N, C-alpha and C positions, 0 to 999 in steps of 0.2 A: 606516401606516408601520411597518416592522419595527424595533422597539427592544427588544432582548432582553438580559437580564442573563446574563453568562457568568462562570463561576468562574475565578479566577486564583490562582496561588501566593501564599502570604503574603509580605508586603513584606520581612520579615526574611530570608527565603530568597533573595529577589532581591538584596538588598544583599550577602548572603554570596557569591552568584555574581559580582556586579560586583567586589567586593573581591578575590576569587580571580583574576579575569581581570586586574585591575590588577597584582597580584603577578606574574602570568605575564608581563605586559608587561616588568616590571622584570627578570625573570629570563630573558628571551628571548635565546637564544644567537646569537652572530655566526657567519655561515657562511663569509665570507671576510674577511680583515683589511681594514678600511677606515680609513684614517688620518684624523685630525682635519683641519680645514680647512687649517691651515697646515703640516701635516706633509709635504706634497710639496715644500716649499721647503727647501733646504739652508741650514744656518747656518755662517757663516765663523768660525773661531777667530782668536785673536790672530795666529797664524801664517797669513798670507794664502795660503800654498801648500797648506794643509791644509783639506779640506772635511769637516765633521762632519754626519752625518745623525742624525735623532732615532731613538732606540731604540724598537722596537715594544713596546707595553705588553702585559702578560698580559691575556687576555680577562676573567679573574676572579681575585681573590684567594681564599684559602681560605674566609674568612668569607662572601664573596659566593656561593660555590658552596653553602654550607650554607643561606644565606638564600633563595637562588633555587631550591632543589630542588623545592618544590611547583610553581613556575612551569614548570620544565623538564619535569616529567611532563605537565602540562596541554598544553604546547606541542610535545610530541614529534611528533604527526602533522604539525603545521605545519613543524617543523624538517626532517623527512624530505622533505616536499613542496618546501621551499625549497632543500634540498641538491640534489635532482634538477633543479630549475629552474636553479640555479647551474651545474651540470655541463653542462646542455643549452645554456645561453647561452654559456658559455666555449668549448665544443667545437663547437657547430653554427653559431654566429653567424659569418657570413662577410661582412665589410664590403664586399668587392668585389661580391658578389652583390646585396646590398641597394642598394649604391651604383649598380649598373647599372640596377636597376629604377627608382630615383628619377631617374636621368639620363634615362630614356626618358619619364617622365611629368612632368618638370620642365624649364622653359626654361633656357637657358644663363645668364641673369642671376638665376635662382632667384626671379623675381617672379611667374611663372605656373606652375600645376601642376594636375594631376588626381590625386585621391586616392580610394581606396575608402572607403565609409562604411557603418556597420552599427549598428543598435541593436535590442534585443529588442522594443521597442515599435513601431518603424516599418518595420523590415526592412532590406534590402540595397540599396545604391545607390552613387552617385558624388557627389563635390563638386569643383567647379572654382573656383579662386580667382585673383585678380589683385591684387598689392600695388602701392602707390605709383602709382596711375593718375593722380589729379589732384594729389596732394600727397604728400610723404613721410609714411608712416604710414597712408595711406588703404588701404582693403581692400574688395574686392568678392568675394562668394561666391555661387555658385549650387549648390544641393544638391537632389538628388532621391533618394528611397528608396521602396521598395515591399516588402511582405512577404506572408505568408500571410493568407488571409481578406480579401484586397483592401485591406490596410492600406497607406496612402500618406502621404507627406509631401514637400512641395515648398517651398523657401524661397529668397528672394533677399535678400541683405544688402549694404547699402552702409554702411560704417563709417568713422569718424574722418575725415570730410571737413572740411578746415579752412575755417572761415568768417571768422575774424579772427585773424591773427597767432599762430596755434597755441594760442590760449587759449580760443577759442569753436569748437566743432565740432558736426557733425551726423551722426546715424545714421538710416537708413531701412531698415525690415525689412518685407517682404511675404511672406506665407506661406499655405499651405493644408494641412490635415491631415484624413484620413479614417481613423477607427478603428472597426473592426468588433470585436464581441465584448468590449467594455468591460464591466467588472463593477461592480455597485453592491450594497453590503452593508447599507445603511441609514444613518441619521444618529445619532450619539452615540458615547460611548466604550465601550459594552457590547454592540455588535452582534455577531451570530454569523456565522461564515463560511458555515455551511450555509444561511443566509437570502439568499444572493446571487441577484441577477437580472442580466440582460444587456441592453445597449443598444448601438446604433451611434451614434457621435458624429462630427459633421462641423463643422469650424471653419475660417474664413478670417480673416486679420488683416492690418492695416496699422499699423505703429508708427513714429512719428517721435520721435527723441530730440534734444534740444538741450542740449549740455553745455558746461561751462566747467571748465578745470583751474586750480583756485585756487592749488595748490602742486604740487610734484612728486608728492605723495602723496594729495591730496584732490581729488576730482571732485564737482561738483554738476550734476545733470541734471534737466531737465523732460521727462517722458515722456507723449506724447499718442497714444492708440490708438483704433482702431475695429475691432470684431470682430463677426462674425456666426456664431452657433452654432445647431446643430440637433441634436435628439435624435430618432433614428429608431427604429422598433419592430421591427427585424428580429430574429427569434427564433433562438436557438442551441439545438440538440438537447439535451434533458434539463435545460435551464436556463430558467426562466421569463423572459419579456421584461419589462423594467422598466415599460414602458408598459401592460402587462396587469395588473401588480400594484399600481400606484399611480395615483392621479388627479393632475391638475394642482394641485388644492387641497392635496393631501397632500405633493406633491413639486414645488415651484416650479422652472421651467426645463424641464419635461418636454414640450417642444413644439419646433416647427421655426421657424427664422429669427428668432431673438432677436438684435437688434442693440444692442450696448452700446458707448458711448463713454466713455473715461476720461481723466483728467488726473492725473498723479502727480509727486511730487517725490522725487528719490533723491539720497542723499549717500553717498559711498564714501571710506573711508580705507584705504590699502594701503601698509604698511611692510614687506612681505615682501622677503627678500633676492633672491628670484627667483620668477617666475611659473611656471617649469617645475621642479618638484621643490623647492619652498621648504623651508628648514630653520629659519628664524628669522623673526620679525616678527608682524604682526597684520593682519587683514582685518576691517573693520567695514562692513556694508552696511545702510543704513536707508532706508525708503521709507514714504510715505503718499500715498493717492490717493482720488479720488472716481470712482464708476462710475454711469452713468445710462443707462437704455434710451432709444433715440431713435425707435424705430418704434411705441412705446406708452408707457404710464405705469405698468407693473406692477413694474418692477425698478429698484432704486436702493440703493446701499450704499457704505460707505467701508471701506478696508482699510489696515492698518498692519502693517509687517513689519520685523523686525530679525534680522540674522545676524552673529554675532561669532565669529571664529576666532583662536586664539592658537597660534602655532607655537613650540615650545620645543625647541631643539637640546640633546641630552643629551651624546653623545660619538660620534665616528667616524661621523657622518652619521645616526645614529639620532635620530628626531624624534617628539615627542609633539604631537598636535594636539587642542586642547580646543575644543569648539564649543558655543555656546548660541544657539538660534534660537527665534523665536516669530512668530505671526501672529494678528491680530485682524480679524475681518470682521463688520461690524454694519450692519443695514438703516437707512435714513433715511426719515423722513416717512411711516411706515406702509407702506413698500414692502417687497419681498421680495428674497431672494438666490437666484439660480439654483443648484441643488445642485452643479453642476460648478465654481462659483466659490467654494465653501466651502473653508476650510482643510482640509488632508488629511495623513495619514500613510500611508506605504507606497511612495511613489516612491523611487527609488534614492538620492536626495539627502536622504531623511529616515530612517525606521527601515528598515534593510536587512534583509530576511528575511521581511517580510510581502508579501502581494499588493499590487499597485499600487492606491493610493487605498483601502486596506482600511478606514481610519477617516476619517470626515468630520464636521465640525461647524463652528460659527462660529469658534472659537478653537483654537489649537494651540501647544504648547510642546515643544521638543526639546533634548536634551543628548546629547553624543557625546564619546567619547575614542578617539583613533586612534593607534596606534603604527606608525611607518613605519621600514622598514629597507632601505637601499640594497643591491641585489645587482649593479648594473651602472651605471657612470658613466664614459662615454667618448664622444668624438667628438660632443659636443653632444646625447647621448642619455642619459636617466636611466631606470632601471628600479627601482621600489620595490616591495617586498612590504609588506603592512600587515595589522594586526589591529585590530578595532574592537569597541566596545560602544555601542549606541544605546539611548536611553530617551526616551519622550515620551508625550503623551496629547492627545486632542482634548476640547473641552468647549464647551457652549453659552455659558458665561460663565466664563472661565478664572480670574478673580479671586475669584469666589464659589463655584465648583463644583470647584476642583482637589482631587483625592483621590489619595493615594499608591496606593490599591488599583487605580486605573484606569491606572497607568503600564504601558506596553507596552515590552517589551525585545527587542532583536535583537543578535546578535553574529556574528562571522565574520572573514573575511580575504579577501585577494585580491592583485592586482598592478596597478600603474599604469606606463605607459610614456609618457615625455615626449620629444618631439622639439623641442628648443629650448624655447619657451614654450608649446607646444601639447600638450595631453594627447591622444596619438594612440591609446591603448588603455587600457581599464579593464575588468578582470575582477573581479567581486564574488561571493563565496560567502557567503550570509547565512542564518542560522538563527533562527527565532522559535519560539514555542510551537505555532504552527500548521503550519509548513512549512519546507522547505529550498528556497532560491531561488538561481538562478544568473542574473546579469546580465552581458552582454558588450556593450561599446560600442567602436566603432572610428571615429575621426575624426568624432565627433558634432557 
């Protein structure tokens, strides 16, 4: 197993970088005036015939310009990019053109539609959905995507089927994924990028969710799944095959047709003001589950995860999103954990800027600060620009082996587009100490 120590900047320097970026967030300039939530409502004076409108506030007071000057310099490239985007959106966006395209691909009652779909991981494709088929709020979606190197993903989702008086519901998800040229860098917090190997990964899954809505904000769900995973040894030019560099004893899961069944309990609390472009509220997602191999007795483990996000509205639609997440994965009864089921950092929902699954180990912790700025909000569509700083690390035992020197950092920015409650586009530009990475997702 390749476990290599790699040098990293001193922690003090990292903290200075983080503090500088936070100052930059505070000093980030507005590109177009966006009024506070209630500013679009006129106020009536004592004279019922006179309508008074709120006066637009200055972007900054003099002291704010002085305080935010370091941030303005750091954010100058982002400011230029956002200005260009604002001009493009305001001058090139034609509602009638987009509306015509949506009319062609959407039914008259807006319950059925065909949408393009794309992700850097699985490729380009389509998804077809039907709303309110069996009950109001139910949802059926069929998605198919294919990309370079024969990457494929197919998924059929049945969601929110009412089983009992809108308090007990069911989801069913069936899927298949084939990923060629996946990279493996080793296990541990100090692996080196140049030690990468490559494997082909195939997985099929069936997931049944039984949920109950305890209140308007709290959902409790039982999740039962069956999945079959295979690691194939197809070699990529100039990159060693993972199966040639490791044995099964060194890297559990390095084989074909591993069938694992799981039972998990999930609790979710959601007080966000909106699912599409939220500005205020909190999202808490907690889960715990047991995983066991059913075609043999080699693999068995439990996994616990927590994801907490706090949305803080500052002013004029600007929002700070604080995130703290973690995952613990531990074997049971002397059994082992397939390497692809370990906690990892590198996917776009963790440290943005690293290669996918760049770091793997039993446990993972992640912290993130994101600054969101609205550049378009009209006709049920929201476009946000955002800046972020991510930090986290993996560890064999997070409680005993957490080290500040092993923290990995990523920072960057991007754009999100919401259509109603659905995130229809996400562009992420991320930078880490190893690389610059672009991720682009459409209707994922």
